[in-house]
BAMI-991582 format. One record per residue: x, y, z of N, C-alpha, C, O in turn. Coordinates in steps of 0.05 Angstrom, whole numbers, plus 5000, padded with zeros to 4 digits. Atoms other than C-alpha are relative to their C-alpha. Last residue first. Example, Ala and Ser with C-alpha at 12.3 -4.5 7.8 and 13.67 -1.06 7.14 Angstrom:
BEGIN
498449764999527349795143498550225014499550445018
501849765000524649105156501850245000503950245013
REM end
This chain:
BEGIN
498949885025156548518769500450225018501550435009
500849754990154748058831501350154980503750104981
498349685019154547338808498550195007496150185010
499149884974151346728858502350184987504650194995
497650045001150146308787501550135032503850055039
499049765002142746198806503449995005504549875024
499849794984140945538801501450244992503050254973
502849815011139745128734499350105030496850105034
501350054982148245078733496450084995495650274982
502650265009151045128672498949945020497649735014
501849875017153545848686499149754986497449764968
503049894990157045548749498350094982496150094992
502350244992161645138715498350105005496250054994
500750064968166645778699497449874992495849964976
502549804981168545778625498949935022498049705022
502550095005175445378611498050195020498250285043
500850114968181245808598497349864998495749924980
503449974994184745918531499249905024500549725034
501849964971191846088537497250015002495950175015
497750114983194945848474498849995025498149785036
497849904989188746128435502249865020500849755037
500350054979185145718386502050185021504450175017
497050064988183945888319499250015026497050115034
499549924975176845948286502349925016502049705025
499649714995176845888210499850125031500150365034
497949944997179245208213500050305002501950445010
498050075025173544868173501850135009503050194989
499649705020169545218232501949924969502950094954
503249985003166744468263500450294984498750354967
500750225017174844268256497150064989496550014966
497149915030178044898295497549764977495849864961
499549635015171344938343501449924983500249884963
502949784992167744258361500250234990498550364978
502350125011173643768343497850134997496450064978
499350075032179944118360497549874981497549884957
500349765018175744508422501449864973500449944953
496350175010173543808454499850264974498250284955
499349965026167044208494502949894994504849915009
500550225022165543938551500250074974499749894958
499150244987166444568595498349814987495849844985
502250134986165145158545501849675012503549535001
500950215015171945448516498249895021499049855044
501650234986174446098527497849744989496149754970
498649984963179246438490499249875020500749745035
501350114974177546268417502350005028504549915035
497850204976181146738364497949905024496650055038
501050044969177946998307500749805015500849565012
504150105003181447398260499049885026499249975048
500150205014189047518264497949794994497749554988
498849915020188748278276500749754983501449764959
496949935010184048038324500450074980498650084964
499149975026176747928343502950165011503450315029
500049715005174847548408501750084967503149924953
498449965026171346878407501150305002499450474999
500849765000167046578474503150064981505249954986
498949864995166245828458500050285002498250374988
497650225005162045218441502450245022503150165044
500450134984155345558459502749785009503149615026
501350195006157446168427499349745015500449785037
500950254981159446818452498349794993495949834998
502350185007162947318402499949745019501749575022
500150354992167147768430497649974989495650114989
503150255003168048518410501349784997503449734986
499650234974173449098437496849824988494549874994
502350134984172749668387501449745014503749665009
499250134980179949998366498549895024499249865047
500649844989177450408303500449965032499750145047
497649795003182150048263498650175016500150365021
497350034988179449328289501450284994503550315006
500350034962171349558290503649915001504449965024
500749794993172549728210499650025024499750265032
497649875004175449128190500650295016502750385027
497650034979170248798232502650114987504650115001
498249965008164849118191502249935027502750065047
498249934988157948968213502349964997502849745007
502249894983151548808179501550215014500750435020
499049854981155748568120498750225017498550465009
501549735002150548068081502350145022502350035045
502849865019151647478062499750184992499250264970
503650004979157547328109499050084967500250174947
499749714997165447038080496550075005495049885006
497650045014168846348103499450414993500850605000
500750005030162946278151502650124991504050245009
497449835003162846168221500849934974501649714967
500349765010155445978229502350195001502250435005
498649874977156945278216499350264995499150344971
497949945018152444758175502150155028502550045050
500749995028147444268186502750114985504150034966
501749805012149844168260500249984965502049864953
499349805021154743608284497750114985496649964969
498950045026152143048336499350304981497250424980
500450205009152642958401499649884975500149654967
500850065028155743598417500449674996502549544995
498850225019156643628494498650034974496250054974
502149915021155444268543502649734981505149714979
498149905027158644088609497850004981495549954987
497050055001158643788684501050124970503350154963
498549824985151744088706503349984990504850164994
500750144970148543798642501550185013502650375002
499549884972146944068573499249885021497049785027
500950024977146443638508501850135021504250095023
498349954971147643938439498649935030496750065038
500850144981145043598373500850045019501949845028
498750144987146444178324499149775021497449885034
501950354993141344428282502549835001503249674984
502850015000145745118263499049654993499749494976
500650235029152845118282497450065005496650135026
497650035022156545638329499349834978500749804958
499850315001149645888359502749934980502950034957
501950155013148746658378501649695000503349635016
500950324993151747218420498449834983496249924980
502250125018154947868397499349725011501249575012
500150324994157848268451498349884987496049894994
502850155014159848978426500549725009502749615008
500350254999164649528463497749874994495549965002
497949984989166050248457500549664994502449574981
501150124970159850298407503549895007505149804991
498049824986161950798344500549845030502049925047
498849795018158350428287502650085021504950035016
496850114996154749838328502950184994505150135003
498950104972148950198351503449954997505550035009
500249694980147250598280501349935024503150085030
497749945006148849888248500250355006502150495002
497450154990144149498290503050164989505250135000
497649894988138849998287502649905007504250005022
501049924976133949608241502650255016504250365001
497549954980138849198203499250145019500450145040
497949775016133648808155501150075030500849945051
501949844999126948398202501650234972500350394959
499249774984130247748192498650244999496750204983
499650074967125947098181502250245007502750245032
502149954982122847448119500649835032499249835052
500649694994128247318075498950075023500550135041
502750014992128846488074499650375007498750425029
501750215001133546318030497249985008495249865000
500450095022137946908021497249894994495549984980
501250304999137547068095498750014972496350064968
500650135019139847838109499949674997501449585013
501549855020140648308158499149814973497449904958
503350004988143548018215498450144989496850285002
502249995022150947878182497749875021497549655032
502750064994156648018221498350114978498350314963
502849875016163948118198497849845014498349615022
501549864966169547888244497550124987496050245002
499049734998174547778181499050225024499750435033
497449984990173747038182501350285004503650315013
497750105017166547088175502150045014502150155036
498349774998160147138226502349884981502549634980
498050205009152846858215502550195002502250434998
501150195025145947058240502849764991502949524990
499150045035148847428290498549805006497749675026
499750305005146247688364500450074971499850274958
500650025032147748448395499149634994499549485013
501050365012148448608467499349964978497050064976
502050145008151849318470499949704994501349554981
500050325017156649598517497249984989495250055001
497850104988158250308556500549694987502749574986
500850344974154050678525502349985002504250114994
499649914977155651468486499049765023498149815045
497550194976157951128425499650135032501450115049
496249904996157051738377500349865023501849925040
497950015025150751308339502850195009504850194994
498250185008148251128400502049984974504049844968
498450164985146151738433501549764987503949764990
497649744994143952088371502249875018504549835013
497550035021139651398359502650235003504950165003
498650364989136451508426501849954973504249964974
497349924983134652258403501749755008504249735008
497149885015131552048338502050065020504550065017
498150185015127451458376502350184986504650114982
500850085027124551928428502149914985504449994988
499349785030126851868489498749914985497749694985
499950015022123051498547500350194985498850384982
501549805019124151498620499849954968501449784963
499149694986126551048680498450184983496250254992
498349815012122650418654500350205021498850255040
497749824987119450008692501950224996503450345011
501249894973117149558646502150125016504650105016
499350154986120449518566498050175032497050405034
501849884976118249568500501049925028501449685031
499949735003122349368437498350245023498050485021
496949825013121248708440499250244995496950304988
499349724983114048568474502750124993503450345001
502449795013111648008426500750225014499850425001
502450125022118247578447498550264989499750464980
499550155021121847948501497849884986495449914991
501450265007121148538551500949934965501650074946
500450045019126749088574498649684997499649475005
500050205015126149208644499349874975497349724975
501150274997127749788673500049814992502349764986
499750084965132450358654497449764999496849674977
497250014990131250738583499249895025497149965035
500150164969125350618538503150075013505150065000
500549814986126450968467500249925034502050025048
503349844999124450488409500450255022498850435019
499349795018133050388403496950064997496550274984
500550145032133550118464499250124990498350335001
501449915016137250338534499049834973500249644964
500450125026138749918598498850234978496650334984
502249935019141350138660500149994970502050054955
499849905025144649698696497950124984495950024974
496050024997145449428773500650204972502550364973
499849625003137049578770502450005001503050235006
501849845024135948788765499950274983499350344960
499049685009140548618811499250104979500450264965
500749834978138047948850501150304990501550465007
497949924988142247398806500050255022502050325035
500150324986135447188771502450065025501650035048
502350044985134647928750500149715022499449685046
499949854978140848058727498049875024498449775047
498450104979139947428687501050135019502150025037
502350104991132747728657502749835021502149755043
500949884978137348248634498549845019497949945040
497949954976141247818594498750205021499950215042
499750104978135847518562501550025016501549885037
502149954982134747958504499649915022498050045035
499049724970141947748481497550105019497850115044
498650094974139547158458500850145011501250135035
498650234992135447448405500749905029499349935050
501550215000133748188397501349714994503549714983
501150085021138148668418499049945003498149975025
500850225000140449118477498849954978497650144968
501650075018144349678500499749824992501849694992
499350235020148149808562497549984982495250004992
502549945023149150368610499949844980501949874965
499449865019154150208666497050044986494850004997
499749625010152850358735500749964969501250174958
502549804990154549618760500350234987502450304977
499149894978159849218711497050225012495450344998
502449805001156448798651502450005031503549815042
497949865006161648298624499050215006499650394990
497750034982158847708657501650314987503950354996
500349924978152347808626502750095025502850245045
499749775011154847528563499650215023501350395024
497649904999156846908599500350254984502650334978
497650064977150746778631502550184995503350385008
501249814982146246928566501750065021502950285019
499149815019150046428526500150345011501850525011
497950044996148045928586501850224983503950294993
499449954974141346078579503050055014503550225031
500549705005141245968506501250255026502650455026
497049975012144245298527500050354992501850524995
499750195028138245088571502650194984503950344999
497550175006134845348631500549894977498949754965
500250344999129345818613502249934997503750004979
499350135024130346558623499249695014498949605037
497150065000126346848690500849824971499049674962
499750285008119147098677503549925001504950034983
498350005032118047828706501149685006501949585028
502350065018112747858769501049934980499549794966
501350284999118547808818496949924986495649724992
497950215018121348478796499749735004500849604987
498450224973113948728828502749964980502249934956
500250264998111249158763502649955024504950045025
497750134987111249968765500349685011500849655036
499850194969105050198744501749954993501949934968
502749914986103150788683499649875031498249965049
499249854979109750678651497850085014498350315022
500349715003107450548586499950165024498950385028
497849935028109849828583499350225002501550314996
497650044983106749758663502250074972504550164974
499049744997099949968631502650055015503150265025
498150134973099749348593500050245005500750394987
498549814978094549448535500449855024499149675035
502649775010091849038472500750255018500850475007
500749934967097748588474498850265001499950484996
502050164972099148128422499750095031499749995053
500250315006104848638381498849815026499749795049
498450125017103849288417499649764989497649634996
497250004990099349708444502149984987503350164975
498050214984093549498395502750195018504250315002
496550055006089150048368500649805021499649795044
499350254995080549858385503949964988505149754981
499950114978078650548393501149755014501849725037
499350274999081650808326499849885037501849855051
500550134977079751558318500249684997498949604978
501650235000082951868262499449875028501349835044
500850174974085152648272498849744991496549794983
502150114996087253048210499349785024500249565016
502149925014091653668198496549825004494249925003
502450215010096953658257498350084980497850324983
499050145022102854088260498249744989498549584970
499049845028099654608293500749884986500349964963
502150015024096654088340499850144982498050114966
502249885005103053978377498250024984498949944961
500849815030106153328380497450235002495050185004
497350075017109053098448499850094975501650234966
501249935027103253438496503149884981505150004985
500150375012104753178565500249954965500649744952
497550164997107553818585500449714993502249554990
498749925024101554218560502849864999504149854978
497549874983096953798611502050024977502749824964
497650215000091053608565502450165020502750415020
500150174976084453868578502949865001503549685016
499949894976084654528534499649835021498849945042
498449855002080354308477501250095023499550185039
501349665001075953778496502350114991504249954990
501749834970077853018493500950284987502350344968
500349694997079052498437498450125022496250065033
502249834987081151758437500150314991502150414979
501750254990085451178412497450155005495250055002
499750014977089851638359497049735009495649584995
502350234999090751598283501250035034503650035040
499650144975094552248266497349805008494949865006
503850124991094152538194501449765030503149595030
498850084981099853048169497449795013495149865018
502550164986099053228106501149935019503549895017
500650165011105253728062497749945022496950145034
502749995014107454408062498349764998496449794982
500549955029114354298063496749944989495749824970
497649835000116254408141499350054968499650284959
502049664995109154118156501750254988500950484983
503250015023111653388123499550235001499150344979
498650045021119653458172497250094970497550264952
499549825005115353698231501949954969501950154956
502549765005111053118224501250224996500450334975
501450055030116252658215498250174994497650254972
498849985026120052938267499449924975500549994954
499549755003114552908318503050074980502850314972
501149865005113852238304498850224994497250274976
498049675028119851958309498050114998498850324989
499149965032118551428366501050174973503250234963
501149715014114751638427501049944971500150054951
498549875012114950948456498850224995496450264998
497450094979111050418504501750124982503349944976
498650035020104150878488502449885015503049965038
499750275006099350858530500849854978499949654966
499050124978100951638546498749715012498449675036
499050205012102151968478500149705030501749525033
498550114976099452558481500249714996498949594979
499350294996097852918416501249955029503050095038
498450024980094653658408500649655006498749515013
498350215013089653628349503249955011505049844998
498049855015085954268369502249794988504149884974
502149915021079653848395501950114982501550064958
502149844992084553438440499649994978500449834961
499349765017088752758406497250185022495250075031
501749775002089852278456501150154987503450224986
502350224982093451508452497450255002495050185000
500349904967098451718393497649905013496149745002
502450114980099351458323501150115026503550125032
499350024982102951788257498349845023496249765015
501150174982102751818191500549925018502149735017
498550184975106552368152497449865014495450005017
502550104978104652598084501249845018502749645013
502349775002109353058036497849805013495649845003
503050124992116052708055498150264998498550505005
502449854992121853038020497449884998495949864979
502450095014127652517995497150105025496149965043
503950004981133452848023498449974976498650084954
501949835013140552597989497450065017496249895030
502249975006144352148027498350254999497550385018
503049814999151552208032497749864994498249664980
502350075009157051728068497850214996496450305014
502949934993163252058081498149754982498649634961
502450105018170651948070497249985018497049915041
500450304994175852388103497649914978496650054960
497450174998180252998082499049755010500749575013
498850084978174353488100502749815004503949795025
501149694990169153258054501950015029501749865049
497849904973170152628013499950295005499750464987
499049795005163852307986502150105014502250085038
497249824980161751667982499850184992498750214971
497949975014153451637954502650045012502750245027
497049954974147651367984501850034979501749894959
501549774972140251307950502450115010502350325021
498349954975142050897881498850255017497550445010
501849774979136250747838501950065019501050065041
500649855022138850147791498850315005497850444988
497250045011139949737856501050284973503050434974
499649814990133249907872503250014997504450224998
500949725003131049517818500750275018500350505010
498850005026135648837823498650454996499950664994
500450145019134448837899500650144977501550364978
501150194996135149037971499449794973498949554976
501650105021139449617954499049715015500849585027
502650074997142449908013498049974986495750064991
500549775001148850167974496849945013494950024999
502450035007150249377965498450334994496750354976
501950294986157349397976497350024985497450064961
497950185019161750027951499749625002501149424997
500350035025155850387959502049864990502149784967
498049845023156350308031499849964978499449724974
500749675001150450138071501250124984500450314971
501649965029152549388065498650274993497650294971
502250185007157649548104498549944981498950014958
500050394999163849778099498649885010499449665020
498750025019161850518118500849755006500549645027
501750195021154550498157502749914983502349714969
501050234993155451078197499249774976497449794959
497850275002160551548172498749775008500049565007
499350094973155252118162501749764992501749644970
496849924998153352728120500749765022500749835045
498350154971145152698111502749944988502949884965
500150264993142053148063501749935022502950075039
499150205026143553818039499349755000499449664977
496449995001140054318092499849694981497949534977
499849925025131954418089503250024999504150234989
498749814992131254328166500850184972501550424973
501949814981125853888162501550264991500450454981
501549915014130153498106498250185007497150314990
498049875020135453428149498150104978498550324967
499949734988130853228207501850204980502150444984
502149794996127352688168500150265004498550434995
501349945024134152398138497350155003496850334987
497649765012137452388204499050094978499050344977
500349734986131251928228501550214996500450425000
503349855006132551498169499150235014498650455003
499449795019139851518190497450054989496650274985
500049794996137551198253501350274981501750514987
502049824987134050738230500950275008499650485006
499250024977139050448178498450155024499150395025
498649754989136750408115500449995021499049815028
499450044969134849768078501950115011504250025012
498250024982132149918013500249925025498149895037
500250074963126749677964503750045014505749895009
496449924990125649887898498949985031497150045047
500249814983118749437880503050135009504749985018
502649905010116648857838499850265013497650375014
499049775015123448507846497150204983496850264959
500149985022120547897865500750234988499950254965
498450135012124647907930498749844965500049674953
497149924994121848567952500949734977501249764952
499849815027114348477917503250025004504450064983
500950135032113747797963500550204980501150114958
496950135009117448118024499249884980501249824966
498049815014111448638023502749895002504750034997
500849855035106148128017502350154999503550134978
502349655007108747858081500350094971502250114955
498649695012111447128072498950155004496650144996
499949845027106746588110501950244994502150435010
501649785006108046358184500450004967502549924957
502550214996111845648196497350244994495050154990
500050095029119046018170496149904997494849894976
499350235006118146528237499549804969497849894953
500250224980117947218239500349674987501249604965
497850335006119447848206498149835009495849915013
500650264983115548508186501449764998502349664978
502750215014120648988154499549825020501049715036
500850255003126049478186497449844984495549994976
498250154975129850038183499449734992500749574978
500550084971125750228113502249845017503549655009
498450014986125150498046500149975032499050135047
500149924963120250418004502549985012503949795003
498449944988118350497927500349995023498850155034
497650075012113550387878502550005019504349895006
497349954985107250237923502450074980503249844975
499649894978100450257902502650165000503250394996
501449704999101150037834500150105019501850285017
498950005019102749227857498350284989495850294991
501350115015100549167931500950174972501350414975
497850125013103549237993499349804975499449554973
499349845023098749738023501949844973502349934950
503149875008095249358076499950074977498050054962
501450165011102348898087496550124992494849974983
499049905028105549588113499049834981498649934959
498249795007101649508179500350044969498550114954
498949955028098448808181502250174992504250104979
499349785009097948728255500650054971502950114968
502449984998095347958277500250384984498350434969
501250214976101847688289496850135002495650095023
500450245006106947798229497649795019497249555020
498750194991107548528251498949744973497749784952
503450245004105449218228503049735004505449745001
502749914997110449838206497549724998495949654981
501650165012117849718213497550085006497250205026
499650234985123250258244497049924978495950094964
497450034984124750868199500049685014501849525008
500350154976119250728151502549985021503849785024
498250014980118451148090500249925025499150085040
500649974963114250988037502649985014504649845009
497650074996114551217962499450035031498650225044
499449904970107051197933502949945008503649734999
497049925008105951007857501650125031503950215032
498050125016098751027861502850124997503550344991
497449825017093751327906502049774991502349565003
498149784999089051037873499450015029497149965038
497650075007085850407845502050285001503650354984
499149845008079550577870502350084974502450244955
502549905015076350047901500450244970499050254949
501950265004082149617921497450114980496550014959
498950085025086650287925498349794987497849824963
500449745024080950617971501949844975500849824953
502550094998081649868021499550214971499050114949
500150235017089449968019498049994992498349984967
499249955036089350638036499849724989499249704965
501949875013084350498096500950034970499750014949
502350255014088049888117498650224990497150124973
498850255017093750348130498349884983498349864958
499849765024089450918167500949814972499849804950
501849955013087050308216500450124977499250034958
501150185016094050148225497750024980497849984956
502149895013097850708247497949764986497349804962
500150015032103150278283496150074996494049975004
501649755006104750528356499750034966500350224952
499049704979108549928372498950264983499950324961
502950004989105749288324499650335019497750485021
502550285009112249348286497350105013496350325008
498650234989115149948309498649824999496549795011
500650404988111650478283501949964995503450064978
498850014973111351248254499649765014497349735022
501350104981110051288176500749955024502849825022
497850074988112951728118498549935023497150115031
501950104981109051758052501549955030502849755027
497950104978112252077992498850005024497850225031
499149894964106252227951502449865010502549625005
496849915005106052027876500550085026502950135032
497350155013098751987869502750004997503550074975
500050065031095452447927501349804986503149704998
497149955019093252317992500849864976500649634966
498549784999086752558021503150004989504650194982
501349875026081952028002502250204996503150264973
499350055018085751618064499350064972500249924954
497949894998083852078111501349934982502750094970
500149795010076352038090503150114995503850284979
499450065036077951278092499850304994500950354972
497250175010080251258161499950074969501750104953
500550275000074451758189503049984983504550164975
500750115021075652438201500549715004502049615021
500150234985077053048261499349814972498449964955
502550135011079853588227499449735010501149555008
500350345016085553868261497650054997496350225008
500550304995085354638273499749794986499049774962
REM end
């Protein structure tokens, strides 16, 4: 049977040189009290030391849930592999974990979240590591960075190119975790865990199995405890025989800036009228054009940024449930949330554990993905995972590489230039003053999406900006649609230093996208 323990008692059980896997997505599902206790123990005892941390999705945020920053201390952590890292605006201080990464004080790797979950599954079954084509020709590929984020990581490769059955694959050898820290809502006296107040199941079950199958320690942080036998068996997501210690934190937040919202965990259904529509502006125009790629009955994936507004466009047009949304944290259907609650959904049809959601994504089972970009280059490559000057403004790749690897259709949204003075009216979009720099570059800083591989696979790829809609072709980026009010030669060709070409038959985007009223559009 699982033992009830304080956070300090749980932290005391973690040995030096342990490999620790943490189930979290920013503040969603973050076992923050246990992570805090590990940091406090290290400050007092200088133990545990030399930990390797595995984070399929980020632990903690920059808005009050410190997560990984509790243990971002020299000597405590020596290596970290994460799908994403805490990120936020430049107005906030850089997280401690990012300081350790950029100052080369720790081996740090950015591994796609789906591959991270695959690594746990293969380790649990004692198979010889992950063999995958996800990430080929991106920064994941050893011919580029091989997931390494700094010099110390580059010196210790974690992935290799191999030939198998006449094809090239990426091989990630097993990294065996011996401590798992996860979070749920309720534990009974036997350690059975339910997730009724959580906005996602994430990957706690797979992470716990990986640790249990290698004789390790599983720690579960929960909000409350109930009597043995009082939980409905179908509600138990992690059975008690996998759990060693239970730590109670009655104050754990549901997600970023949200103590508890029953709609996020599917316990109530919100009226559609209660959701805020996208604010009128240029980004809404971009989201409207992206939404027009949808047809009723589609299943669509959604990413952070401008793309996150697309469901609100459907809501405004009176068709909030025309499309089934699927997000990497696991929610299916309903209304994906924005800002601090991104990664959650209200009115969801169901919640799929993240590892299974990523199997669906990696195999390209959905119809279209709506994602954002930081920069695009002449090959159609996209960077969302690295900004050298302000690294913590991006969380890393997250599930982006898994999602785009075999997607049938991808719609990227973003700004053509950074810092331009752009005016929106019912008549058009006008560039009053050029920006500081173009987002259409010669070569992206980090290849998170490979345009070359997309062309070889026949993927349908669009890039939607405030100035034009571009398509990826064998001749590069071609502007096929021009926003009303934009001067093509000046605002597109010249502004991109000729990197974007105009299609001979380019059309003007429907002016209804510019209106402050609904477009009057049906998917």
